[in-house]
N, C-alpha and C positions, 0 to 999 in steps of 0.2 A: 100196464100202468094206465089207469083211466084218466079222462080229461080233467076231472075234478081234483084228482091228486096232483096232476101236473100244474094246474092253475094255482092251487094253494101253495105248491112248492115255489113257483116263480114269485108269487106275492111275498112269501116269506124271505126269499133271497133278496128281493128289492129292499125290503125293510131292514134286513140284517146288514146288508152291505152299506147302508147309509149311516150306521152307527159310528161315532168317532172312536178311534183307538185311544188307549191310555197306557200308562207305563208305571212301573214300580221297580224296586231295587233288590229283590231276592229272586230266586229261581223258581218259576213255575213252568214245567215242561209243556210244550205245545206240539200237538200233531201238526206237521206241515200241511200246506195246501188246504186251507180252510177259509171259507168266504167270510164268516163272522170274524171280527178281529180276534186274534189268538189270545190265550191267557198270558199274563205277563209277570213281572217281578215286583218289589215292594216300596217304592218311595216316590218321587213325583215328577220327573221331567216328561213333557209330552212328546209323543212320537211324531216326527215331522214327515212330510212327503219324501219318499225315497229319492235320493239323488245319486247317480253313479259316482263312485270314488275314482281317484287317480292312483295308478300304480307306477312308481318311479323305480327303474332298475338301479340297484345299489350294490355295495360291496360288503362282504362279511367283516372287513376291517372297520367299517363304520358302525357296527353294532356295539353298543356300550356293554362292557363286561363279557364280550363273546368268548374270551379265553376261558371263562368259567361258566358259560351260559348253558351248556348241555349237561344237565345234572343226571344222576342215575334215575331219578323219577321221570325225567323227560325221556330217557332211553326206554324205560319200562313202558311208558305210554305208547311209544312208537311200536314196540314189539307186540303190545296188546292189540293195537289197531290193525296189525298186519293180518290177523285172522280173517276179517272180512275184506280187507282192501287188496290182498295179494291176488284175488281173483280178477282184479282190474289189470289189464295189460300195462297200464302206466305205472302201476305199483309193484308188479310181479318181481321184476329184477331187483328193485330197491329193497323189498322185503327179504328176498333171498340173501342179498348181501348183508343186510342188518342181522339176520339170523346167523350167518357165518361168523360175524364178529362176536355174537353171543351176549348173554346177560351181564356177565362180570367183565366189563371192559373198562379200559382206562379213559381218562378225560380226553387225552389227545386223540385216541382212536375214534371216540364218539364225534368229536368236532371235525375230524378229517373226513368222516363219512358224509356229513352234510355239505362240506365244502367241495367234495368230489362229485356228488350227484345232484346238487341243487343250485339254483340261482336265487338271489335274494331281491325282494322288491319292497320298497317302502310304500306304505299306504298313506294317502293324503285325502282329506275330505274334498268334496266337490268345490268348496270355496278356497282350497289351497292350504287350509290349516292342517297341522300335523298331529294334533292331540285329540283325544276323545275320552269318554267315561269308562272306567273300569270298576265294576262292582264285584261282589262275591256271593257265593252260595255254598250250601253244605247239606249233609244228610242228618236230620234231627234224630235223636234217640229219646224215647219217653216210655214211661211205665204204662202198662195197660192190662186189659183182661179180655179173654175170649167171650166172656158172658157179661151181661150188664149187672152192675152192683150199685150199692148206694154211693160209692165213691167214683167208680168209673161209669159215667153216664152218657158220654158223647160218642156216637158211633162213627167208625171209619167204614165208608161204603165201598163195595166193589162196583163194577160197572152195572148199571141198571139194565134189566131185561127189556124194558120198553124204550131204551135210548136208540134212536135211529141215527146212523151215519150214512148220508146219502152222497153218492158220487154224482155231482151235478153234470158232469160231462156226458153221462148216459141220457140226460134229458135235453141239455143244450150244448152242442158241440163246442161253442165258444167258451164254455166254462170247464173245459177239460182240465183235470187236475185239481179242481176245487171240490171241497166237501162241505156238507151242511149237517148240523146236528139238530134233532128235534124229536117229536113223538107224534103218533097218530091220535087224532081225536075224531072219531067217526071216519069220514073220508078226507079229512083235512090234516095237513102237516102243520103243527103249531110248535112254538118254542118249547123247549124242555123246561122243567121246573127250575126256578131261580134259587139262589142260596136261601133267601127268606122263605120260599115255599118249602124247600127240602127240610128246613129246620123247624117247621111248624109241628107241634106235638100231634095234631090230628091229620097230618099229611104223611101217610105211610109211603115210603119209597120202595119201588119194586126192584130191590137190590139186596144182595146178601150183605151182612155186616161182618167185616173181617176181624174187627176188634173194637174195644171201647177204651177211651182215655178220659182223663179227669179234666184237663185244661182245654177249653175251646180255642183259646188264643194260640196255644202250641199246635193244635190241630189245624187251625187256619194257616199258620205259617208253614206247616208241613205240606199242605196243599200247594202253597206257593213254591216251595223247594222242589216238589215233584217226586220225592221219595222219603223214606224214613224207616226206622226200626222201632218195633214195640217190644219192650222187655216184659215178659210174663212172670207171674209169681214163681214159677219153677225154674227161672233163669233162662228159659228159651227166648231167643230173639226171632221175632217175626219180621222178615224183610219185606218191605212194601215198595212197589214201584208204580209209576204213572200208568193208568189203564186208559182213561178217557176223561172228557170234560163236558159240561152240560151245554156248551155252545154259546154261552153269553160272553160278551167282551169283559175283560178284566177292568174294573174301576178301582183305581188306586186309592186305598184308604189313607196313604201318606199324602197324596194330592188333596184329598178331601179335607184333611186336618190343616193343610197349608191354606186352602181356600177359606176355611173357617177362622183363620188367624190363630189356631192353636199351636202350630209348629211352624218353624221356618224351613226353607229348603235344606239348609245345612244340617239340621237335626232330625230330618224326617227319614232316618234310617230305620231298619228293623228294630234295632235296640231302642231308638227314640220313640217309635210307635208303641212298643211294649211298655215302656216307662209311662207314657201318657195313659195307656189303658189301666195300668196299676193305680194311677192317681184318679181315674174316672171310671170305676167299676160299673156304675149305673148306666154308662154309655156303651157298654161292651157290644151288645147285640145290634144296637142301632148303627154303630160304626162298622162292624163286620158285614152287616147287610148292605152297606153301601157298595160292596163288591158282589154282584150277582153271580159271578163265575164260581163254579164248584168243581173240584177235581175228584175223580174216582180212582181207586187203587187196585192193584193185583198183587197176589202173593208171589214172591220170587224165591228161588232156591236158597236153602240155608247155607249152601257152600259159597255164596257170593260174599266177598269181603267188602266190595264197594258197589254202589248203585250203578245201574246200567244207564248209559248215555244214548244219544240219538243214533250212534253207530251200532247199537246193540251189544256193546262190550262194556266191561266195568270201567268206570272213570278212575283216573289216577290222581290222588290228592296232590295239589300244588303243581300239576302238570297238564290238567285238562281245562279247556275253556269252553264256555257256551258262546256261540258266535252267530252272526247274521248270515245265513247260508245264501242269501241273495248276493252277498259280497264275497264270501270265502267258502269254498266247498268243505264239507265235513272231511276230517282227516288231515287237513293242511297243517304243516308245521308253522308256528307263529312265534316270532321273537317279540317278547313283551318288555317294554320299558316303562315301569310305573314305580310306585312307592308302596310300602307296607301301610295297612290301615292306620289312620290317625297318626301318620308319621311322615317324615321326609326321608327316611332311610330307603335307599333304592331297592327295588325288586326287579331284577333284570335277568331273564332266562328264557329258554326255549319252552314253548307250550304246544299243545295240539288241539285243534278245533274238533272236539269230539261230542259236542252237545249243542242244543239250541233252546231258546226260550222266547216267549211272546214279546218280552220287553227288550230283547236284544236286537235293536234295530239301528243300523247305521254302519258307516264304513269303519270307523275306529271305535268299536263298542264291544265289550266282552264281559263275561261273568266268570270269575276265577273260582274254580272248585277247590275248597279248602279241606274237605274230608268229612269225617263222621264225628258227631258228638258235640258236647257243649263248648269245648275250646275252639273247635273249628267254627262253631256257630258265632262265637264272640268276634272272631276275625271277619267272618263273612258279613255279619250284621252291621259292622262299622266300616266296611270298605266302600269308599266312594272317592276314588282317586282319579286324577288325570293321568293319561298314559299315551304312549306311542306304540305302533305295531308295524312289524315287517312280516311278510309272508314268504315262505320258501316254496318254489315250484320246481319240479324235476326239470333238468336241463332240456331244452328244446320246446318247453311249454311256456306259455305266457298267461297271466291272469285274464280271465274272461268272465266277470260277474254277470249273473242274469239280471234282467231289469223287469 
């Protein structure tokens, strides 16, 4: 690696690291360990500096609705994640015992399993408050075509051939575990193309086109969700998952609309943003381009019934959460106490931290995975609830979030 490459890389890192993070309220998957602020979700609170949470040891008897809290969906999520986690000595025996109980188990046996093998810890924010923000995400389904037509004109791109993902630890040891995205321009590393650049008619992208769709707004939000299905004319479903991202920080279009006085924080949900766009079609591209972040996809096996999460296993609807992995390790059982979207009706059950997202930042902060399709999308798009969280750790272990 020559000195000009290293110098340009370090200059790029300095500029990139100084960019402020942003936030939104739908799910855009993010590769962990990235110097540029990660992509995020779709509405508008700002991400604050990370403060370590408090973990208070608690009792199962203090969990609201614990007697009905371990649903069959929760149990399925546990069995699914045992595939990768049982290689970990801390999980090996737990997964073996769960498999002995089996898939078709009764409520009492499921509950007894957790009470026998886990301790429960209540999460509190660094300031001692006990509640945080719970939002939702889903897997969109939209019609499309493998070839461009007069109706299907917006491309879904695979990972570009000229997109560089650089391990910064190989250049600067202090940056071990950090990654940078960009492209080569001569002997310099420069930022990759922004959303506005990619969508220019005369700016060909060095990437394969996986499919074409009709609605750029639906495509935009599919990028935020991080996965999707495209239904072709022959009825085939093309399953798409997150492949990579162009390295730009996510700029919330919900926050932009709030700052412009067009929306309030309470109605800057995904559904509220879509409604605003329907009423202002002439502002479409201007608004979308406020977010320079752009997500690239990969084709997943047809056999997948649910999208893959950060653990590399299919997510389980209404049982998988996206979490801040600085606070909670992937795979952790999490008891969630919140309410249904736009409702005061309680939603209290055991979930599992099986995914992550750039906007999921904070001790009590989670994205609830609702499933696939329009009905799941309605729930996810309107979910912006206050909630409490408890984590379950195997007996003998205590929470130890990274800082």
